[in-house]
Structure formats: C-alpha cells, structure tokens
N, C-alpha and C positions, 0 to 999 in steps of 0.2 A: 134925485140924487142923489143917494148915498154915498157922501164923504168917504176913503177909502183911509182905513186905521193904519199908520205907522208902528211899525215894530219898535216898544221901549227901548230909549239906551241909557246909557248911564255916563255923566261924564268921570273918570278913574281918574285924580293924576294930571289929567290936560289929554285923557285917551278914550274918545269913544266908542264905548262897552256895549255891546246890544245881551237882549236876555242869550239868543244863538251862543253868544261870548262862555255868555255865563254856564254856562248849557254844559256846550262843549270842553267847560275848565274841568269845573266838577265832574262829565265824564274821564278825562284824563286821571284825574286825584285816586276817582275809585279805582282806574283799573291800577293805579302802582299798586294803591292797598292790598287788592287783589294777588296781583305779582308776587308782591312779600309776603304775604302769609301763605302763599302758596309755598315760596324760595322755604322759607320757614320751617313747613311740614316736612319734607323733603329733609330738608340737612336734620332738623331734629329727631324722624322714625327710622332712615336708612342711611343715609354717610354718615352721621357720629349722634346718636341714643343714647339716651342718658338710661343707667339703670334707676329705678324706683326704688331705694329702702327702706322696708319700715323702723323704726326704731325703739327699743323698751326697757324699763326700768325698775324692776324692783328689789327689795330683798324676798332672801327664796333660801330655805333652809336643804338639807340633804335628807331623806331622812330614811333608812335601812334592819336591817333586824337587828344591827348593835342600838336603835335609836335615832335620836333626833341628833343633827350637826348642834355647831354655833352659827347662827347668820352669816350670812352673806349677801353680796353686791351683783345683782346679775342684768350688765349692758346687751338686752339680747339683739338681733338686726338681721334680716329676712330682706332678701332679692325677692323683690316683683316684677323683676326685668325692665326693655325687651331682652338685655345684654347683657354680660357678667359684671361684677365689680369687684376689683380690691378694696377696702378696708386697710387702710395702713393705719389708725392710730385712734386710740379711745381720748375722747380728746372735752375738756371743759369750756363755758365760757363764763366770766362771770361778769352781773350786773355791773353797769359801768352806770357815773355822772353823765345824765344822759339832756338833762335840760330841760326843755319844751322845745326839743328842735323834734318835726314831723317821726315819723317814721322811714316816707321814704328816703331824707335825707342826709340818716344817719352816715350812711356809707359815706354821700361825700365829701365824708369832715371825718371820715377813721372812727367814725364810735362804733363798741360793738367789736371790739375787731380784737381783743386780747384774747386769746388762748389758753390751753392749757391741758398738760400734758398727766393721763389717772398713767398707773401702770397696775395694771395684771397680777393674778396669782399665777405664779409658774409650776406651780406642782399641787393642783387642787383636782381632787379633796384632800390629798396627803396632808398636807398641810395648809393653813388658813391665814398665816401670814407671812409666805414668803413670794419674795417678788423678783424678775430678775431685769428692772426696769419696762421702759415704758414699748415695749417691742417684745415682754413674755408673753406668756402664754396663748402663743400662735398665732400675734401680730406678725405682721402681717398676710391675712387671709383675705383669697381671692374666693368669690362666693359665683358661683354657676346661677343662672335662673332657676327659685326656685330651695335654693339652697339658706342653712341657715346659719349663726355664732352666736355662741356668747364671748365675752369676755368674764372672767369676774373680779370681781372688788372684795378686800378685807371690810368687813362689815363697820370696825370701828378706824373709819375715816377722816382726820384730823380735819385734810381740806375742805370737803363737802361741810362737818361740820360746824370751823369755826368761819370759811369766808362765804361772801353774798352768792353763792352761783348762780346763774338764769338759766342754762341749757347745759346737759348732759350727752354724748352720742360717738359716734365718730369716725374719723374725715377719713376718705378715700384718697387716690394714689391719682387724680385731679384736681384737689385742692379741695371738693364739696363735702361739707356736711351734714349729715345726714343728723340732727336732734330727736330725742325720744319727747314725749309728750310732755311741757309743763306741772300740766297736774299731778304727774307720778314723779320727777324732780323733788315737789315740793313734797309731796307726799314723802318720800324715803329719806329727805333733808331731816322731814319732821323726827323721823321714827330714830335718824341717827344722833339727833339732841335731845330727844325723849329717854334711851336707851345711854346714851354715851356723853352724859351731859359734862361739861367744862369744868377741872377741877375749881 
C-alpha cells in the first residue's frame, strides 16, 4: 500500500507555509501588477495624455532671389499627439559634474537640474541679431496635433560656444522638457566653434 504524499511545507519565520499558500500569494501579486498597469494605461492615454514632441536642432540659411542669408540656428518642434501642448520657452541644459553616479540615481541628488533660457530672434528674417528676451519669436506657442514651430537663434551664440552644453530643446507649460538629439546639438556647437572661434 502506497503512502499518501503530503503537501510540501516550509516554515517561514515561524509560520507554516505550503506551496498552495505560495501559489495564492504569487497570484495576488500578479493581479496587483496587472491592475496597476491597467490603471496607468487608462490614466496616461485617456485622463492625462502626454503629447509626444519631436525636436530638432540645426544650422540653416534662407535662400532667396537676393542670395543666401547668413547662417542661423533653427530649433524645431513637431507635436505628434495625442493632445495639444504649449511650448513655454527654449532652454539649454549644461553638462555638470556627475561623478560616478548611475543615470537613474541622478534625479535623487538633483544632478543635471540646472537650465538656461535661450533668447529667440524677434524680427526674423529681417534682423539676425535682435531679440526681446526668452519670450520673443512666438513663444509661448500652443501646438495642436500635427503642428510644428521653429524658434530661430543667432548663429554667433556665445553661450553655446563657450559653455559645455549637453541638451537644447523646449520646455512646456507642465515643466516637461523636449530635447533635440544630442548628436545634432554636438554638430551645431562644433560648427559654431569652428566658424565663430574665441578671439
């Protein structure tokens, strides 16, 4: 006659736990994760959707019958939806001493939290050196889905040339930042330094 096999048991901190208890615990944990994921998806897509803004940074010229204009900096943003977004200002983020901290720990220690405001051109393309401050050149600007906006900056930009700038982009009214690809930022800064060297 075969002996009945007993259900495996584990003593955990003085409490007798069977495999059935472990299975129930794992099922409850899975259900909690699924519920949190569902709530987050509903919140982010329907209740509080974030607009995806694609930003680019480049050196451009205006070409007309009169010839070619001097170069200028073009900071462009396109709203990919799902909702409207208001661009508040054009900003830069300088590179800071980050030590050996991993990227995910830097926000806890306020690393990389310094920002600077850029001053777009106010009377472009008539004047390539005139600005009325950070809120000139059409800023703030509301962008509906599919709309695009460009802030133009003078090419002889001393801050971009002299400072160790890491990111260039826009800040929206919710405080979110939409950065241009760093490869583009490095290329623009390299050209500024090459054609507008320090005296």
